C-alpha positions in Angstrom: 91.8 105.7 121.3 94.6 107.7 123.3 96.6 105.1 125.7 99.6 106.1 127.2 102.2 104.2 129.3 104.1 107.2 130.1 103.6 108.7 133.8 104.2 112.0 132.5 101.9 112.0 129.8 99.1 110.5 131.9 99.8 113.3 134.6 99.2 116.0 131.8 95.9 114.3 130.7 94.4 114.0 133.9 95.5 117.4 134.8 93.9 118.7 131.4 90.7 116.2 131.8 90.1 114.2 134.7 87.6 111.8 133.0 90.0 111.1 129.7 90.4 107.5 130.4 86.7 106.7 130.9 85.8 108.3 127.3 88.6 105.9 125.4 87.7 103.0 123.1 89.9 100.1 124.9 89.2 96.2 124.8 86.7 94.8 127.1 88.4 92.9 130.2 87.5 89.5 131.8 87.0 88.1 128.3 85.8 84.2 128.6 84.4 81.1 127.4 81.2 80.8 129.5 80.0 77.4 127.7 81.0 75.1 124.9 79.1 72.5 123.1 80.0 70.6 119.7 79.1 73.5 117.4 79.1 76.8 119.5 80.4 78.7 122.3 79.2 81.1 124.3 81.4 84.3 125.2 81.1 86.9 128.0 83.1 89.7 128.7 83.0 93.2 131.2 81.6 96.0 129.7 84.0 99.2 128.8 83.4 102.1 130.7 82.7 104.3 128.0 79.2 102.9 126.9 77.8 106.1 125.6 77.4 106.8 122.0 77.3 104.4 119.1 79.3 101.4 119.0 79.2 97.6 119.5 81.7 94.7 120.5 83.0 92.6 117.4 83.8 89.0 117.8 86.7 87.7 115.6 88.2 84.1 115.4 91.0 81.7 114.1 91.9 78.4 113.9 96.0 79.5 114.5 97.4 82.2 116.1 99.5 82.2 112.9 96.7 83.0 110.7 94.6 86.4 111.0 91.4 86.8 112.9 88.2 86.9 111.1 85.1 88.5 112.1 82.4 86.2 113.0 79.9 88.5 114.7 79.0 91.6 116.6 76.6 92.9 119.5 73.9 95.4 118.9 75.4 97.9 121.3 78.5 98.3 123.8 75.8 97.3 126.8 75.8 93.9 125.5 78.4 91.8 127.1 77.7 88.3 125.8 77.3 86.4 122.5 76.9 82.9 121.3 78.8 82.0 118.2 76.9 79.1 116.4 77.6 76.5 113.5 81.5 75.5 114.5 82.9 72.6 113.4 82.8 69.9 116.1 86.2 69.1 117.7 88.0 72.0 116.0 90.2 74.4 118.3 89.8 78.0 117.9 90.9 81.5 119.6 88.4 84.1 119.6 88.9 87.6 120.1 86.6 90.8 121.1 87.4 94.1 120.3 85.5 97.4 121.2 84.3 99.6 118.0 83.1 103.3 118.3 81.1 104.5 115.7 81.5 108.4 114.6 78.5 110.0 115.9 78.8 113.7 115.9 80.7 113.6 119.1 83.2 111.2 117.7 84.7 112.4 114.6 85.8 108.5 113.2 85.3 105.0 113.9 87.6 104.0 116.6 88.7 100.1 116.9 90.3 98.9 120.2 92.9 96.4 120.6 91.9 92.9 120.5 91.6 91.2 123.8 92.0 87.0 122.6 90.6 84.0 124.5 92.9 81.1 125.4 92.5 78.0 123.0 89.0 76.4 123.0 88.4 72.8 121.7 84.7 71.9 120.8 83.2 68.8 121.6 83.2 66.2 119.5 79.8 65.0 117.9 78.2 61.8 119.4 
């Protein structure tokens, strides 16, 4: 992925290829927790602009931001923008992250991972 905060670099890229930004592997926007129960959460996000080619969204989790994120699920394509994560511990607090993964496909020469988009802390409901 090519991302720049430098205005001169952005101007050059826009001149060289006006559509360059829509082909980048970037993190999805508006990552939210749509539903919570005792052992699962429903996660939703906005799709990235570049959904062509092979790829998916990877969901990761951690119980503390001091610990590394661990992969817990993925979608089948970049067109799918929701995923339910199940078999979680009741009453436990989690942080979730989503990232875009674009897979080598003949056009893209390598697998590319976006940065993480991290959720707010979410505490699952206690068992009744």
